C-alpha positions as CSV (number, residue, x, y, z in Angstrom):
1,M,1.9,-18.6,0.1
2,K,-0.7,-16.5,-1.8
3,A,0.2,-12.7,-2.4
4,T,-2.4,-10.3,-4.1
5,I,-1.0,-7.3,-5.4
6,W,-3.2,-4.3,-6.2
7,H,-1.3,-3.2,-9.3
8,N,-1.0,-0.4,-11.9
9,P,1.0,-1.7,-14.9
10,A,1.7,2.0,-15.8
11,C,3.6,2.5,-12.4
12,G,7.3,1.4,-12.4
13,T,7.3,1.0,-8.6
14,S,4.3,-1.4,-9.0
15,R,5.9,-3.2,-11.9
16,K,9.1,-3.7,-9.6
17,T,7.1,-5.0,-6.7
18,L,5.1,-7.4,-9.0
19,A,8.7,-8.7,-10.3
20,I,9.9,-9.3,-6.8
21,L,6.5,-11.3,-6.0
22,Q,6.8,-13.3,-9.1
23,E,10.5,-14.1,-8.6
24,T,10.1,-15.4,-5.0
25,A,9.8,-19.0,-4.8
26,G,6.8,-20.6,-3.3
27,V,4.6,-17.4,-3.8
28,D,1.2,-17.7,-6.0
29,V,0.6,-14.2,-7.2
30,E,-2.7,-12.9,-8.0
31,V,-2.6,-9.7,-9.8
32,V,-5.6,-7.2,-9.5
33,E,-5.5,-4.3,-11.9
34,Y,-7.3,-2.0,-9.5
35,L,-7.9,0.7,-12.2
36,K,-9.9,-1.7,-14.4
37,N,-11.5,-3.6,-11.3
38,S,-11.8,-1.0,-8.6
39,P,-11.9,-2.2,-5.0
40,T,-15.2,-1.9,-3.0
41,V,-15.2,0.6,0.0
42,A,-15.6,-2.4,2.3
43,K,-12.4,-4.1,0.6
44,L,-10.3,-0.8,0.8
45,A,-11.2,-0.3,4.5
46,Q,-10.3,-3.9,5.2
47,L,-6.8,-3.5,3.3
48,Y,-6.1,-0.3,5.2
49,R,-7.1,-1.8,8.5
50,A,-4.9,-4.8,8.0
51,A,-2.0,-2.7,7.2
52,G,-2.5,-0.4,10.2
53,I,-3.1,2.7,8.4
54,T,-5.8,5.2,7.8
55,P,-7.4,5.7,4.4
56,Q,-5.8,9.1,4.4
57,Q,-2.5,7.7,4.6
58,G,-3.3,5.3,1.5
59,L,-4.2,8.4,-0.5
60,R,-2.3,9.0,-3.4
61,M,-1.6,12.7,-3.6
62,R,1.0,12.9,-6.7
63,G,-0.7,13.3,-9.9
64,T,-4.2,13.3,-8.5
65,D,-6.6,16.2,-7.5
66,A,-6.8,14.9,-4.0
67,E,-5.6,18.2,-2.3
68,A,-8.1,20.0,-4.3
69,R,-10.9,17.9,-3.4
70,G,-9.9,18.4,0.4
71,L,-9.5,14.6,0.8
72,P,-6.5,14.8,3.1
73,G,-8.6,16.3,5.8
74,A,-11.8,14.4,4.9
75,S,-13.3,11.6,7.0
76,D,-12.3,8.2,6.3
77,A,-15.7,7.3,4.7
78,Q,-15.3,10.3,2.3
79,V,-11.8,9.1,1.5
80,L,-12.8,5.5,0.8
81,A,-15.8,6.5,-1.3
82,A,-13.7,8.8,-3.5
83,M,-11.1,6.0,-3.9
84,A,-13.9,3.5,-4.8
85,A,-15.3,5.8,-7.4
86,D,-11.7,7.0,-8.7
87,P,-9.1,4.4,-8.0
88,R,-6.4,6.6,-9.2
89,L,-6.6,8.1,-5.7
90,I,-5.2,4.9,-4.4
91,E,-1.7,4.7,-3.6
92,R,0.2,1.9,-5.0
93,P,1.0,-0.9,-4.9
94,L,-0.7,-2.7,-2.0
95,V,0.4,-6.2,-1.4
96,E,-1.8,-8.4,0.8
97,T,-0.7,-11.9,2.1
98,E,-1.6,-14.0,5.0
99,K,0.9,-12.2,7.1
100,G,-0.7,-8.8,6.5
101,V,-1.0,-6.1,4.0
102,R,1.8,-3.4,3.0
103,L,1.7,-0.3,1.2
104,C,4.8,-0.7,-1.0
105,P,5.6,2.9,-2.6
106,A,8.9,3.6,-3.7
107,G,11.6,2.4,-1.6
108,C,9.7,0.0,0.5
109,G,10.5,-3.8,0.4
110,A,7.8,-6.2,-1.0
111,G,10.2,-9.0,0.1
112,D,9.5,-7.8,3.7
113,S,5.6,-8.5,3.2
114,L,6.5,-12.1,2.5
115,E,9.6,-12.8,4.7
116,R,9.1,-10.9,8.1
117,Q,7.2,-7.8,9.5
118,S,10.2,-5.7,9.8
119,L,10.8,-2.0,8.7
120,P,11.8,-1.7,5.2
121,R,15.2,-0.3,4.3
122,Q,13.9,3.3,3.7
123,D,12.4,3.7,7.0
124,Q,15.5,2.4,8.8
125,R,17.7,4.9,7.0
126,E,15.2,7.8,7.8
127,R,15.0,6.7,11.4
128,A,18.8,6.3,11.6
129,S,19.4,9.9,10.2
130,G,16.8,11.1,12.6
131,D,14.2,11.9,10.0
132,D,11.3,10.4,11.5
133,T,9.1,13.3,11.4
134,N,7.0,11.9,8.7
135,P,4.8,9.7,10.4
136,R,2.6,9.0,7.2
137,Q,5.7,7.6,5.5
138,F,6.6,5.3,8.3
139,K,3.1,4.0,8.8
140,R,2.6,3.4,5.0
141,C,5.7,1.1,4.9
142,K,5.1,-0.9,8.1
143,A,2.8,-3.8,8.0
144,R,0.7,-5.3,10.9
145,S,1.4,-9.0,11.5
146,N,-1.7,-11.3,11.8
147,G,0.0,-13.2,14.4
148,N,2.6,-15.2,12.2
């Protein structure tokens, strides 16, 4: 199976996710350093659609000026254009396989993107504790299956 990771080598979570992918037998990993090779607006739109999230849910807030720029409340087109122009605004890492796309921030399971389309452990803990009030986090960690 092929897996493409939209990767930032300076990010520990991205490095951990890449390591999981590289250690998984039968996975051919393609690494796209998105800070060097910024995805197009069309590619970003396709990734977020396949992940079942909005561009705003894929927006990196920490360490960026996204809030000051008003991006959380901006239109999809405005957010996607900002991300394509300034890829630091893209939350990471994104993992794309034939099974779907998953945004794998801290605590999410990249292995789930490869094995099954279940909720990662972090969301299971939050839901079990009754803390499912953050739909952004829930949706970011949930991948949409492509029928597999």
